[in-house]
C-alpha positions in Angstrom: 2.4 42.5 -62.1 2.1 41.0 -58.6 1.4 44.5 -57.2 -1.5 44.9 -59.8 -2.9 41.5 -58.9 -2.8 42.5 -55.2 -4.6 45.8 -55.8 -7.3 44.2 -58.0 -7.8 41.4 -55.4 -8.3 44.0 -52.6 -10.9 45.9 -54.6 -12.7 42.7 -55.6 -12.9 41.4 -52.0 -14.0 44.8 -50.6 -16.7 45.1 -53.2 -18.4 41.8 -52.2 -17.9 41.7 -48.4 -20.3 38.8 -47.8 -18.6 36.5 -50.3 -15.2 37.4 -48.7 -16.5 36.8 -45.2 -17.9 33.4 -46.1 -14.7 32.4 -47.8 -12.6 33.4 -44.8 -14.9 31.6 -42.4 -14.6 28.3 -44.3 -10.8 28.7 -44.5 -10.3 29.7 -40.8 -12.6 27.0 -39.4 -11.0 24.3 -41.5 -7.4 25.4 -40.6 -8.1 25.7 -36.9 -9.4 22.1 -36.7 -6.6 20.7 -38.8 -3.8 22.6 -37.1 -5.1 21.8 -33.5 -5.2 18.1 -34.4 -1.7 18.4 -36.0 -0.3 20.1 -32.9 -1.7 17.5 -30.6 -0.3 14.7 -32.8 3.1 16.3 -33.0 3.2 16.8 -29.2 2.3 13.1 -28.8 4.5 11.5 -31.4 7.5 13.9 -31.3 7.5 15.4 -27.8 10.0 17.9 -26.4 10.7 18.8 -22.8 10.4 15.9 -20.4 10.4 13.3 -23.1 12.8 15.2 -25.3 15.1 12.1 -25.5 12.4 10.0 -27.0 14.3 9.8 -30.3 16.9 7.8 -28.4 14.7 5.3 -26.5 12.2 2.6 -27.2 9.5 1.5 -24.9 7.4 -1.6 -24.2 4.6 -2.1 -21.8 3.2 -5.5 -22.7 4.2 -9.1 -23.2 2.2 -11.5 -25.4 2.3 -15.2 -24.9 0.5 -17.8 -26.9 -0.2 -21.5 -27.3 -2.4 -23.5 -29.6 -5.6 -22.8 -27.6 -4.8 -19.6 -25.7 -3.3 -16.2 -26.1 -2.5 -13.8 -23.2 -1.4 -10.2 -23.5 -0.4 -8.7 -20.1 1.5 -5.7 -18.8 5.2 -6.2 -18.3 6.5 -7.7 -15.1 9.6 -6.2 -13.3 11.5 -9.5 -13.6 11.6 -9.2 -17.4 13.1 -5.6 -17.0 15.5 -6.4 -14.2 16.8 -9.8 -15.2 16.7 -9.7 -19.0 16.4 -6.2 -20.5 19.1 -4.7 -18.2 21.6 -7.2 -19.5 21.2 -6.1 -23.1 24.5 -4.9 -24.5 23.1 -2.4 -27.0 21.3 -0.3 -24.5 22.8 2.5 -22.4 20.1 2.7 -19.8 17.0 0.7 -19.0 14.2 2.1 -16.9 11.2 0.5 -15.3 8.1 2.4 -14.2 4.6 1.3 -13.2 1.5 2.8 -14.9 -0.3 5.6 -13.1 -2.7 4.2 -10.5 -5.2 6.0 -8.3 -4.2 6.3 -4.6 -5.6 8.2 -1.6 -3.4 10.8 0.1 -4.4 11.5 3.7 -3.3 15.0 4.7 -4.6 17.5 7.2 -7.8 15.7 7.9 -8.6 15.5 4.2 -8.4 12.9 1.5 -7.1 13.6 -2.0 -7.3 11.2 -4.9 -4.1 11.4 -7.0 -2.2 9.3 -9.6 1.0 7.6 -8.4 3.8 5.8 -10.2 6.7 3.7 -8.8 9.9 4.1 -10.7 13.6 3.1 -10.6 16.6 5.5 -10.6 17.1 5.2 -14.4 13.6 6.6 -15.0 14.8 10.0 -13.7 17.9 9.8 -15.9 16.0 9.1 -19.1 13.3 11.6 -18.6 14.1 15.3 -18.2 11.7 16.6 -15.6 12.0 20.3 -14.7 12.7 20.3 -10.9 11.2 23.3 -9.2 12.5 22.5 -5.8 14.4 19.8 -4.0 15.7 16.8 -6.0 14.6 13.6 -7.7 15.3 10.0 -6.4 18.8 8.7 -7.0 20.2 5.2 -7.1 20.8 5.1 -3.3 17.1 6.0 -2.6 16.0 3.1 -4.8 18.5 0.5 -3.6 17.8 1.2 0.0 14.1 1.4 -0.4 13.8 4.8 1.1 10.3 6.1 1.5 10.8 9.3 -0.4 8.4 10.9 -3.0 8.4 13.5 -5.7 5.2 15.4 -6.4 4.2 17.7 -9.2 3.4 21.4 -8.8 -0.4 21.1 -8.8 -0.3 18.4 -6.2 2.0 20.4 -4.0 -0.5 23.4 -4.1 -3.4 21.0 -3.4 -1.8 19.4 -0.4 0.2 22.3 1.1 -1.1 25.5 -0.4 1.6 28.1 -0.5 3.9 26.3 2.0 7.1 24.6 0.8 6.4 21.0 0.1 9.9 19.6 0.3 10.6 18.0 3.7 6.9 17.4 4.4 5.5 13.9 4.9 2.4 12.4 3.4 0.4 9.3 4.0 -0.3 7.3 0.8 -2.4 4.2 1.4 -0.9 3.7 4.9 2.6 4.2 3.7 4.4 7.4 4.9 6.7 9.2 2.4 8.9 12.2 2.8 8.7 14.7 -0.1 12.2 15.3 -1.5 11.2 17.2 -4.7 8.6 19.1 -6.7 8.5 18.9 -10.5 6.6 20.8 -13.2 3.2 19.5 -14.3 3.5 17.3 -17.4 1.2 15.3 -19.6 3.1 12.7 -21.5 2.7 9.0 -21.9 5.7 8.0 -19.6 5.7 11.0 -17.4 2.0 11.6 -16.4 1.5 11.3 -12.6 0.9 13.3 -9.5 3.3 11.4 -7.2 6.4 9.3 -7.9 8.0 6.9 -5.3 10.8 4.4 -5.6 9.9 1.0 -7.0 11.4 -0.6 -4.0 8.7 0.8 -1.7 6.2 -1.9 -2.8 4.6 -3.5 0.3 5.9 -6.9 -0.9 8.9 -7.9 -2.9 6.9 -10.4 -5.0 7.0 -7.9 -8.0 10.7 -8.9 -8.5 9.8 -12.4 -9.5 6.9 -11.6 -11.9 7.0 -12.0 -15.6 3.8 -10.0 -15.9 2.8 -7.0 -13.8 2.1 -3.3 -14.4 5.4 -2.0 -15.7 6.6 -0.1 -18.8 10.2 -0.4 -19.8 12.2 2.3 -21.6 15.4 1.2 -23.4 17.7 4.1 -24.3 20.6 3.9 -26.7 23.6 6.2 -27.0 22.0 7.7 -30.1 19.0 7.2 -32.4 21.3 5.0 -34.6 21.4 2.4 -31.8 17.6 1.7 -31.9 17.6 -0.9 -34.8 20.4 -2.9 -32.9 18.3 -2.8 -29.7 15.3 -4.2 -31.6 17.5 -7.0 -33.0 19.0 -7.9 -29.7 15.6 -7.9 -28.1 14.5 -10.7 -30.4 17.2 -12.9 -28.9 16.3 -11.9 -25.4 12.6 -12.8 -26.0 13.7 -16.3 -27.0 15.5 -16.7 -23.6 12.4 -15.3 -21.7 10.2 -17.9 -23.5 12.6 -20.7 -22.6 12.8 -19.7 -18.9 9.1 -18.8 -18.4 7.6 -21.5 -16.1 4.2 -21.7 -17.9 6.1 -22.9 -21.1 4.2 -20.9 -23.7 4.8 -21.9 -27.3 5.5 -18.3 -28.4 6.4 -15.1 -26.5 6.3 -11.7 -28.2 7.8 -8.5 -26.8 8.2 -5.4 -29.0 10.2 -2.3 -28.2 8.8 0.7 -30.2 9.3 4.4 -30.8 6.5 6.8 -30.1 4.6 6.4 -33.3 5.0 2.7 -33.5 4.0 2.3 -29.8 0.7 4.1 -30.3 0.1 2.4 -33.6 0.7 -1.1 -32.2 -2.0 -0.6 -29.5 -4.5 1.0 -31.9 -4.0 -1.5 -34.7 -3.7 -4.5 -32.3 -0.4 -5.8 -33.7 0.8 -7.7 -30.6 2.1 -10.8 -32.4 3.8 -9.3 -35.5 6.8 -7.0 -35.8 5.0 -4.5 -38.0 3.3 -2.0 -35.7 0.9 -0.8 -38.4 2.2 2.8 -38.2 2.2 3.3 -42.0 -1.5 2.3 -42.2 -2.4 4.5 -39.2 -0.6 7.5 -40.7 -2.3 6.8 -44.1 -5.7 6.8 -42.3 -5.0 10.0 -40.5 -3.9 11.7 -43.7 -6.9 10.4 -45.6 -9.2 11.6 -42.9 -7.7 15.1 -43.0 -8.0 15.2 -46.8 -11.6 14.2 -46.7 -12.2 16.8 -44.0 -10.6 19.4 -46.3 -12.6 18.3 -49.3 -16.0 19.7 -48.2 -14.9 23.3 -47.5 -12.7 23.2 -50.6 -15.7 22.3 -52.8 -17.7 25.0 -51.1 -15.0 27.5 -51.9 -15.0 26.3 -55.5 -18.7 27.0 -55.7 -18.4 30.4 -54.0 -15.5 31.4 -56.3 -17.4 30.3 -59.4 -20.3 32.6 -58.4 -17.9 35.4 -57.6 -16.1 35.1 -60.9 -19.3 34.7 -62.9 -20.2 38.3 -61.8 -17.0 39.5 -63.5 -17.9 38.1 -66.9 -17.9 41.6 -68.4 -14.4 42.3 -67.1 -13.3 39.0 -68.5 -14.8 39.8 -71.9 -13.0 43.2 -72.0 -9.7 41.7 -71.1 -10.0 39.0 -73.7 -11.1 41.5 -76.3 -7.8 43.4 -75.6 -5.8 40.2 -76.1 -5.5 38.7 -72.6 -4.8 35.0 -72.9 -6.5 32.3 -70.9 -3.3 31.6 -69.0 -3.0 35.2 -67.9 -6.6 35.3 -66.6 -6.2 32.0 -64.8 -3.0 33.3 -63.2 -4.8 36.5 -62.0 -7.8 34.7 -60.5 -5.7 32.0 -58.8 -3.4 34.7 -57.4 -6.4 36.5 -56.0 -7.7 33.3 -54.4 -4.2 32.4 -52.9 -4.0 35.9 -51.4 -7.4 35.4 -49.8 -6.5 32.0 -48.5 -3.2 33.2 -47.1 -5.0 36.0 -45.3 -7.5 33.4 -44.0 -4.5 31.2 -43.1 -3.0 34.0 -41.0 -6.3 34.3 -39.2 -6.4 30.6 -38.8 -3.0 30.5 -37.2 -4.0 33.2 -34.7 -7.2 31.4 -33.8 -5.2 28.1 -33.6 -2.8 29.7 -31.1 -5.7 31.0 -29.0 -7.4 27.6 -29.1 -4.3 25.8 -28.0 -3.9 28.3 -25.1 -7.5 27.6 -24.1 -7.0 23.8 -24.2 -3.8 24.1 -22.1 -5.6 26.3 -19.5 -9.1 24.6 -19.5 -7.8 21.4 -17.8 -9.9 19.2 -20.1 -6.9 16.9 -20.1 -4.8 17.2 -16.9 -1.5 19.0 -17.4 -1.8 19.0 -21.2 0.4 21.7 -22.8 0.3 22.0 -26.6 1.9 24.9 -28.4 2.0 26.2 -32.0 5.4 24.9 -33.2 7.3 25.9 -36.3 6.3 22.7 -38.1 2.6 23.4 -37.4 3.1 26.9 -38.8 4.6 25.4 -42.0 1.6 23.0 -42.3 -0.7 25.9 -41.9 1.0 27.8 -44.7 0.9 24.8 -46.9 -2.8 24.2 -46.3 -3.6 27.8 -47.2 -1.7 27.5 -50.5 -3.4 24.2 -51.3 -6.8 25.8 -50.6 -6.0 28.8 -52.8 -4.8 26.7 -55.8 -7.5 24.0 -55.6 -10.5 26.3 -55.0 -9.3 28.9 -57.5 -7.9 27.1 -60.5 -11.1 25.2 -61.5 -13.5 28.2 -61.7 -10.7 30.4 -63.0 -10.0 28.1 -66.0 -13.6 27.7 -66.7 -14.3 31.4 -66.9 -11.1 32.2 -68.8 -12.4 30.2 -71.7 -15.6 32.3 -72.1 -16.3 33.7 -75.5 -15.5 37.4 -75.2 -18.6 38.4 -77.2 -20.9 36.4 -75.0 -19.1 37.7 -71.9 -19.5 41.3 -72.9 -23.3 40.7 -73.6 -23.6 39.2 -70.1 -25.1 36.0 -71.6 -22.1 33.7 -70.6 
């Protein structure tokens, strides 16, 4: 039976090539947009590679303090990380890193603007950078304040061309660093930068005594099961911070979040409540995708209604020979699902090509997005949904035609 449906579907689609092409275009364009967005979201919220341990760590980059007449939200200071978060019993490692800041690198009578971070030794233990040559800073480099630096592959080529970068020295804002390692280019929230140097190379040691500054903290547990305990202990730590802070704010808020919650908290502006708003954000994203799918789906319904209307005589003959409405609906829906699956296959191919283009076009520095297995599953599901939704309504309507009227062509 399925073989017959497939043969009939092929003949129908080849007979009306224009209808087929328009249907495929709607399916392919819709799928490419949805799957590219899904791939980017998956890479952001569920990263692999350098941030592959993200299921085991939480992160925080801001502290919120409030009184009756004032509320202040500021980036995290190193004192909070070093004197409070590192003493937590539920964490395995705590890392502190500054946000990327633009700096000037003076090299070979030229000036290059790059992004630099200052990080501690634990930063390199939590994140899994792919080291192309040399090494990354260790605990000794950080404790002794050695002026060493790690640069990414693109920066190495920009500064030294085809020469080996390890062992070379660079001038960054009047500070001279020796390059000890080159890592692969990456574009992730905690890993994006061109140059990394030890946190102890700050020109002044004042950063050690600041409750607010420019730091992000990463708190890693032994497993993902430790994260709820880390959040609970952090609530007690925040009370101590609030008691010790010299400005004596009435309330201090510091939340450690996973990837999705971290992004949601910033977008939904939930700095003073535990709920990050991730559920609402996801609901909004899903709703937006459904609304985006609605227009092409309705267009496919109209196209399929017109295509099936031309087959009124065929429907009349089949009903006259005893075909039930259910059998006719099944046939037309199967035909539409086959078309949508073919369009889905094309959509996956064009999605892959689009992601390759995005990764190579440098629209976002170092961005690498690929077509994962889960994105493939989403694409298959979208194709089936399109096939059922856009086929069942016109198919059911036409299956209920009076066979006499259908044979006369007056349906």
